[in-house]
N, C-alpha and C positions, 0 to 999 in steps of 0.2 A: 870580720874585722875588716876597718877598715882601709880604702885603697883611698892613696895620696895619689893627686891628679898634677903632673906637673907644665909647666908650659915649655915652648921651644926654647928657651935659655937654663930649664931643670932646677927652676925655681919653683917650691911648694904654692899653688895657689889656692885648690879646692880638695874636697876628698869623698867618697860616696858613703856614706854612712851605712853599717849592717844593720838599719829599720827596714819595717817591711815596706818601704814603698823604697829602696834606696836611695833613700837624699841625697841630692848633693849639694853641700856646705861653701862658700866661699870660706877662705882660711879665716876671716875676721867673724864667720859663725853665722855666716846669713845666707839662710836657706833659697837657692834661685832655682833649683832642677831638681830633675831625678826619671831615673829608670823604669821604663815602659816595659813589659813586654824582655828583660835583660838585654835589650840594644837602640831602643830610641831613645831618647834623649829629649826631656819634654820641659821646659821652664814652670814654674809653679802659676802662670798667667797659662799657661795651657798653648803655648809656641811649640812647636816642633824646632829643637837647635841642634841636629843632629843627630848620631848614632857614636855607640860604644862598641867596638867589635874588637878583638886580640887586642886586647887592652890600649887601643888607641881611640881617643873622642876626635871624629870626623867633624866637621859643619855640613852643612847641607848641599855643599857642592862639591865634597867629597875629599876637603882638604883638610889635612893635618893638623887639631890645634890644641890635644892636651897627651898625656902620655903619662902612663903608672912607671916604676921603679924599670921595669922590665924592660919595655919598651923606650924610653928617654933616651933620642939622639946624641944627648951629651950628658956629661957628668952631672949628675945630683947637687943639688945642694939643700942643706939641714934644713935652712928656716927659724924664724920666728916661731916659739909655740903658738900654737892654736889659738884663738878664743874660742869661751862658751856658746854652743851653740843658741840659736836665736830663738823664741816660736817660731813655728814654721804657719806659715799663710793658709787658710782653704785654699785645696788646690782647685784650679778654673778647668774649665772643660777642655778638652785637646784639640787642638787644631788639626786640623787633615794632614797628613803625610804626605811631605813631598817626594815627588819622584826619586827613584833610587839611584842614587848616583855613581860614578864609575870612583871607586876607590883609590886614590893615590899614594904619593911619595909630596907632593907639594905642600910645603906649609902655608898655613891659614892666613890672610891677609890679616886677619881681627885675631888678636892676644885670644888667651882662654878665657882671662878674666873678662873680658868685654863682651865674647861670645857670652858667657852663661850669665854675666848682670842684666843680659837683654830679657830672660825668665821671670826675674824678677817682676813683682807685682807692686810697682805704683800707687802709691796712695792718692798724687794728682790724677791720674787717667779713674782710679775708681770714684772719687767724688763727681767726676765727670760724667758718667752712665748715668741714665736715665735713672730714677727712684735712688739713687746712692743718696742717704743722709748727707746734712751736714753736719760738723760738728763744733 
C-alpha cells in the first residue's frame, strides 16, 4: 500500500510506492528518491537526502520535512489526483551516509518537494559527465 507524504501545511507532495525499491514519487509522477534499508532516503541520483523514521521524513540535519497522515502536525488536505508514474531512471551509486543527526521537532527550512527534487537525475549534469554521449 502506498504511503502519502505531506508537507508541513498538510498538502500531499509525494508518495512512497509499494514496489521493491520503495520508490518515492512526487505528486506529478516524477521518481525522485527511494528508501534503502527501510530508513535511509536516497535520491535516484545517489545523494543521501535524509531518514524516514516513525512515519516522519527527516532531512540530513534532523529537521522534519515530510509526514504521513499519522504524523502530520496539521489537518491533511485531499489534493489533486496523482499523475501517472514516469519511467524511473537507473539508480546511481549511493553516496556515503552523513553523520547520524539528533532528530528533533524543528521544521525543515527547505520544503519537502524541494528536498526530494535534490534527488532527481538532471540530464544537463549527465551530459556534462565524462563519457556521456551528446544527443
